[in-house]
N, C-alpha and C positions, 0 to 999 in steps of 0.2 A: 684500448677496446672502446669502440663507439657505443654511445648510449642512445637508445631510441628516443624519439620525440615524446612518445607517451610516457616512458619511464622518467624522463627529465621533467616533464610537466607534473607527474605525480610527486616527485621529490620536492619540487618547488611548492606545491600545494601543502604537502606534509610539513615542510619547513615553515610556511606561513601560518599554518594551524598551531604549531608549537610556539611560534613567536606570539601569536594572538593570546594563547593560554598564559604565557608569562606576563604579557602586558595587561591583559584583561582577565583576571581570575574568574572562574565560573560563578554566576549569580543566578539564583532561582528565578525563572520566568513567571512563577506563580505567586511567590510571596516576597521575593527580592532578598531572601537570606543568602548567605554564601552557598554556592552549589557544591555538589559532589565532584571529585576529581574528574575533569574532562566532560562534565555534564552540567548544563544550566538548569538543574533541579536540585533542591536541597534534599537531605535524607528523609525528612518528614514528609515532604510532598511526593517524593518518589515512592515511599512505602504506602502512601494512601492512594496511589493510582488505581483506576478501575480496570484491572487486568481482566480479560475476558473469561479465563478459566475453561472448564469443560464445555465444549460446544460441538454441534453437529459438524462432522468433517465435510459435509456437502454444501452447507450454506452458512456456517459459523453462527447459527442461532444457538444461544446458550441452552444447554441440556443438563442442568445440575443434578437431575435425578438419575441420569444414565450411567454415572460412574465415569472416571477419566482414565484414559490410556496414557501413553508417553507424551510428554509435553503439554499435558492439560487437555488433550482432545478427547471428546466423547468416543466411546467404542462403537457406537451404532449411529446410523443416520436418523434424522427426524422423520416423522410420518409424511410431511410434505415432500421431502426429497425422495422418499421411497415410492410415493405415488406419482410424482412428476419428475422424472429424470431431466437433467438439463446439461448443457455442453461443458460444464466445469467439472473436473474430476474431484478437486479438493479446494476448499476455501479456508485460508488461515487468516485470522484477525488477531492483532495483539491486544487491543483494548476495547472496552465499551465506549460508545459515544456519550460520555457523562463527564461531569466536572472532574478535573480541570481540562480534560481533553477537548470538550466542547467549546472551550475558549482558545486553546492553543491552535487547534486546526483552522478555525476561521482566520486567526491572525496570519497563519502561514498561507492559507489559500487565497484570501482576498486582500491582504495588506502587505504581501511580500516580506513577511517577517522570517528571514532566513534562519535566525537563531532558533525560532520555534520549530522550523523544519528540521534542523539538525537534531534537536532533542527528540522529535517524533521518529525520525529515521533511526536514531540510536535505540529507542525503546522497541521499535519494530524489529530491528536486527537482533536484539537480545531475546525477544520472545520467539521469533520465527527460527532463528539460528539454532535454538535448542531442539527444535522439532524436525530438523532436516535429516533425512536418512537417504539411502540410495534411491528409493521410489520417489521422493519429493525433491531431489536435487535436480534443478532445471538446466536445460541447455542455455537458456537466455531469459532475462527479465525484459518485459515489454510494457511501457507505460500506456495507460488508457489516455488517448490524446484528446485535446480540445479541438473544436473547429477553428479554422484560422481567423474567423471573424471574432470569436470570443477570446482567442489568444491576443488579438490586437487590442481589444477592449480591456482585458485584464492585465496585460503586460508580460505575463509569464505563465508557464504551465506547471501547476503544482505536482501533478503526477510524474512529469518528466524530472522535476527536481528531486522528488522523493525517491524515484527509482534509481537515479544516479547516485544519491547518497547511500541507498541500500546496497546497490551493486558494489560500491566501493568498500563498504564495511564487511560484506559477506564474501568478497572476492569473486563475484559473478559477472559475466558479460551482460551488457544491456544494449538493446537495439530498438529503434523506433520503427517497428514493423507495420504498425497500423496508422491509418489516417482516417480522420472523421470527414466523411464526404457530404453529410447533411447537417445544416445548421439547425439543430433541434431546439425546441423550447426548453427552458430550465427544468430539470427533473423535480426540483423542490416544489414547483407549483402544481404538480400533478399527482393523482392517486396511482395506485399500483397498476391497474389495467391500462390507464392512459400512459404511464411510463413505458410499458412494453410496446405499445403502438407508436409512441413518440420516437423510439429508437430503431424501428424497423428499417433495415438497410442503411443505418447511419455510419457503419464502419466498412472499410475495405483494406486488404493487405497490399502493401507496397511490393512484396515479393514473396516467394514460397518460404514459409516459416520452417524452423527446425522441428524435430519430432516432439520435443517437450518444451512448452512455453509457459511462463508464469506472468500473468497480468498483474500490474501494480497500480493501485489507486489509493486515494486517501480515506474515503468513507464508503461503506456499503450499507444501503438502506433496504431496498427491496431486491437488489441484485440485478435489476433490469439492464443497467449499463454494462456490467460485467458479462451478463448473459449474451448481450448483442455483440460485444467485442469478441467473446469466446467463439460465438457462431461464425464470425468472419474468419477467424484463425482456423477453425475446423474445416470450413469450406475450401480454404487455401492449402490444406494438407497437413496441419498439425495433428499429431496422433494423441497427444495429451495436453490439456490446458488446465492449469491451476490458477488460483488468484490469491494474492497476498494484499491485505488492506491494513491500514493503520488502525482503524476503528470500525466497529460494528454498531449500527443503530439498532437497538433491541426493540422488538415488538412489545406492545403493552399486553399483559396477560388479562 
């Protein structure tokens, strides 16, 4: 019986990963202690991670007073989401952007630390996989893309890497349906209103998306990037757009 190229490639990658585990036992990327089986985090650092907990299902802003439903999600949306609907149906975030996540994510994003990326994807898959039900199970994962000029400067696209790892761990398909058509200024240099203006018309769809799409990105701060990407997917025909992010930057109270 013939084996497809994709299946053969997957088996080769799985074999290489098992060999790497045998030759290089897991070691904690935070404190350098021996890691948990199959994860470059020790038990102490894993247990101390800043999991997001109960949060608004519309924007992933923590809502500790609202009570939690299945998977740690708040049962109701925050006032801002109720007053200002936006093109995302649901946002799921695994962690708060706090220590040690605020060190691991920049290592992955700006320094091509693929070991950090694998850890973050595993944490994301563990947190989000527990919350998936029929309504949240997507047709396809779609990374939020970089503009080609920033991709050339940075050398790789962290959202594409993260979505690939996540798709593999959750057994979901991934497609690069979006392209960034405007080379925008870095969002980190702008306030919330300027971020929204900066991203106007920044994304376009390569082709008609399937009915249910999940955007994947590393960090959500104001949500402007996800909002702009979701708008492009909606205009192209997507009926439902969710977002999964590794970490949520929490507003100061």
